[in-house]
N, C-alpha and C positions, 0 to 999 in steps of 0.2 A: 723232813718236808718243810717248805717255807710257806708263809702266808703274809700278805700285805695288810697292814692295819692303817687305814686312812682316818686320822684323828681330827675331828672338829673342823672340817672344811665346810663350814656353815655360813649362811648368809650373814648372820650377826658378826662373825669373825672376819669375813672378807669385805663386807660393805656396810655393816650395821653397827650395833651398839658397842661392840668391842673390836672395832676394825683394826686389823694389823696393816699398816701402811705398805708393807713389803710383801703381802700375801700374793699379789698378782704375779710376782716373780717366780713363785714355785708351782703355780697351777700347771703350766705346760710340762714341767718335769714330772709332776704327780700323774697327769693325764697319760703321759708316755709310759710311766711305770705300770699303771693300772691296765692299759691296753696290752702291753707286752706280757704282763702276768696272766691276763685272761687267755691270751693265745697259748700260753704254756700250761693252762689249767691250774695255775697257782691261785688258791682261794684269796678273795678280796673281802675284807671285813671293814665295815664302817663303824667307828666308835664315835658317837655324836652326842653332845649335850642335848638334853631334853628336860629342862628344869620344871619343877613344880613350885608354886609360890612359897612353900615352906622350906625350900632348900637353903642350907646354911651358907652356901657359897654366894648367894645373892646379896647377903649383908656386906660382903667385901667388894663385889664387882657390879652390883646393881642388876636390874632385870636384863637378861640376855638368854637367847636360845630357849625360850619358854616352850614347853611341850605343846605341839599343835599349831605353832605360829610359823610364819614365813621365816623368821630369824633362825629357827631350829632346822630348817631344810638344808640339805647338802646343795652346794652351788650347782647351777645348771651344767657347767663344764665338766663336772665330776659325778653326775647323777649315778647312783647305783644301778647295776644291771639286775635282771630278774634272778640270776644265779648268785649274786653277791649276798653277803650276810650283813644285816644292819642291826646294830645294838645301840640302845639308848643308854646314856649314862647321866648321873646326877652329881658326880664328883669329878675331880681331876683325872683319876686313873681310869683307864679303859677296863680294868679288872674289877673295880669295886662294885659289887652287887649287880653285875651285868650278865654273868654267865659266860664271859669270854674264855675263862680258863677251861670250862667243860667243852666249849666249842672247839678249842685248840686241841684238847686231848682226843676228842672224837675224830678229828681230822688227822691226828698223829703228827701235828706240827711241832717242830723243835726249834725253828728259827723264824723270828718276826722281822719283817721289813717295815719299819715305822716311818710314817710320813704325816705331815699336817701341821696344825696350829695348836696351841702356842708352845714352842719348844720348852720355855722355862716353866711351864705349868703342866699341861695335860700330856704332852709327849714325854716329858721328863718323868712324871709319876707313873705313866704306863710302862716306860722302860725300866724303872726301878722295880715295879711289881713283876715284870717279865723276868728280871734277874732272880727274884725270890721264887718264881715258878720254875727256875732252872732252864729258862729258854735263852737261846742265843738271840742277839739283836744285830740288825744291820742298819746303819745310820748314814745319812749323807746330808750335809748342810744345804744341798740344792733342792731338798724335798721337804724342808720344814723351816719355820720362822717363829720368832718370838717377839715380845713387845719391847724388851730392852736389849738392843743389839750388842753393846760392848760386854755387858754382863753375860749375855748368851754365849758369846765367843769364848770367854774364859771358862764358863761351865762346860761347854762342849769339849774343850781340850782336856779338862779334868775327867769328864765322863768317858771319853775315848780311852784315856790312859787306864782308867779303872776296868773298863771292859776288856782291854788287851791283857791286863794282868789276870783277870778272871778266866778268860778264854785259854790263856797259857797254862794256868793251874789246872783247869778242867782237862786239858789234853794230857798233862802229866799224870793225872789220876787214872786215866783210862788205859 
């Protein structure tokens, strides 16, 4: 079973403190993905920063997506529906201390469709942790963006090659 994980499509990353200049380009693609997935009853999970003043990440990036502020809210174009699952995170990975792994196990999910911001940080770390949870991932550059475009493109090519090798090995093992 698949699940869509929408990562950090928050006010502070789209229009605020850590704005990604290219975020507006992926919003229509994510919206379409979410709407189509809902029609197919594919679970939608929002994995969103909700930082506390003591979080280590703030030393590197400054205050952003602080719990309870407008900056930590999902943008209006992608607001979660009543049936969606919303998980707060305080580190890059959507798995780190969020309960995402148990949610996915309870839903019997084996494949994640990852989407959102920022590819070089939160999407990347969530994808890596999905790998360690033995989950398949589906990725598309039309559904996520990062801060550093050229570095992002190089890393995506490398990441896709690694996923293809892993998926090939997993099929041989079965």
